[in-house]
N, C-alpha and C positions, 0 to 999 in steps of 0.2 A: 415422589413428586419434586423434590428438590433439585434431582438429576435432570428432569425436563426443564424447569424453569433456567437451570444454568444453561444448557443446552440451547435453549430459545434465546437467551441473552447473547451466547456467543455467536450464534448465527446472526442476529441482529447487529453486533457490533463489528463482525467481520464483512458482512454486506455494506456497512455505513462506511467501514475503513477502506474498502475497495472501491468504493464510490470517488473517494478522494486519492487513491492510488491511480486510478483510471484518468481523472480529470487533470491532476496538477501538471502531469508531463504534457498534457494537450495545451495547457496555459503556456508551458515551456516553449512548445512549439510557435506559438503566436508570439511570444517575446523574442524569440530569435529572428522573427521576420518582421517585428515593429520597427517602422521608419521613423514615426512621430514621436516626439518625447510625452506628449500627453496621453497617446495610445500605451506606449511602455510602461508609463507610470500607473496607469488605471490597470493593466495586466498584472503588473507587479505588486500592486495592493491585493488584487484578487488572488494572487498566487499565496501571498503573505497570510492573508485571513484564511484560505483553505488549509495550508499547512497547519496552521494554529488550531482549527478545528479538528482536522484528522487524526492529529497527533494523539489526543486522549483517546480517540476512538480505537486506535492501534493497541495503546496500552491496554484498554477495556478488553479488547479482543483476545490479546494474549494472557490476561489476567483470567478471564474466564474459560479459557482454553488448559491454561495452569489446573485451574480448579477441576475440571473435567478429568483430567489425567491424574492429578493427584488424589483427588477427593473419590473417585470412583474406580480407579484401578485400569482403566483404559489401557490396553497395552497390544504388542504386534508388530511384525517387521514395518506395516504400512505406516504405523505411527511413526517410526523411526525416521522413515523418508518424508512424512510431511512435515515432523518438526524441521528437519534439514530446510525443506522449502521455506516454511514460516522464518526460518533464521535468513535466508535469502530475501524474503520480503522486508524483514526488519531493516536489512543493510541497505535495500532499495528505498526504503523510505528515509532513511539516514542521509543516503546518497542524494535523494530529491531534496533535503535540507540545504546540502551544500551546493547543489545547482542553484537553489533560491538564492542563496547568499552571494553566489558569483553573480548573478542576475542583478541583485540589490546593488553590489559593488562595480557593476558596469564592466565585469571581467568576462563575461560569456564567451568562450571560443569554439563553442560548438553550433554546426548548422541547424536548422530547421529539420533538415532530413534525418539527422542523427537522432534527434530528439522525437521524429515520428518512428522511428523502430525503437527506442527507449520506451516508447509510450505502449508498446505490444507487449512488453516482458511481464508485466503482471497479468495479462491475460492469459498467456502460455501457463504461468504458476498456477493462477487459480484451476485452470483445467486439470492440471495434474493432481492438486489437492482434491478437487470433487472426484476425480477418479480413485484416488487412495482411499477416500472416506467412505465412498459408496461401494466400491467393488471389493475393495481390502485384499488386493492381488497378493500379498504374502505377509 
């Protein structure tokens, strides 16, 4: 029974974290296009609050995943691939923090088009992770 609760919380935290990973880069698209100071400041505030909200969710997603792995002996080649993608997502999350700080310091040098492409990366990683977890191809 503990396994099922831990798994349920892991899924909840992953879904919640991904909501932030999907939306924060979209705010960056809008920040890169913002022309008025008030609009920029409002979007920057939204980005800051979202990043602060999603960071603990990411930590909890990682912690519950670690609990599943270490506590219940989940193993297989698919898990190594998934853990690699999780590390990529953690790096992506951290890089989003750097991008936010660049916007806050008014140092962004990237275009809204770059952020539109950047915004799609977590979608592709999520698809790969779901396939690895459900299909377990190796």
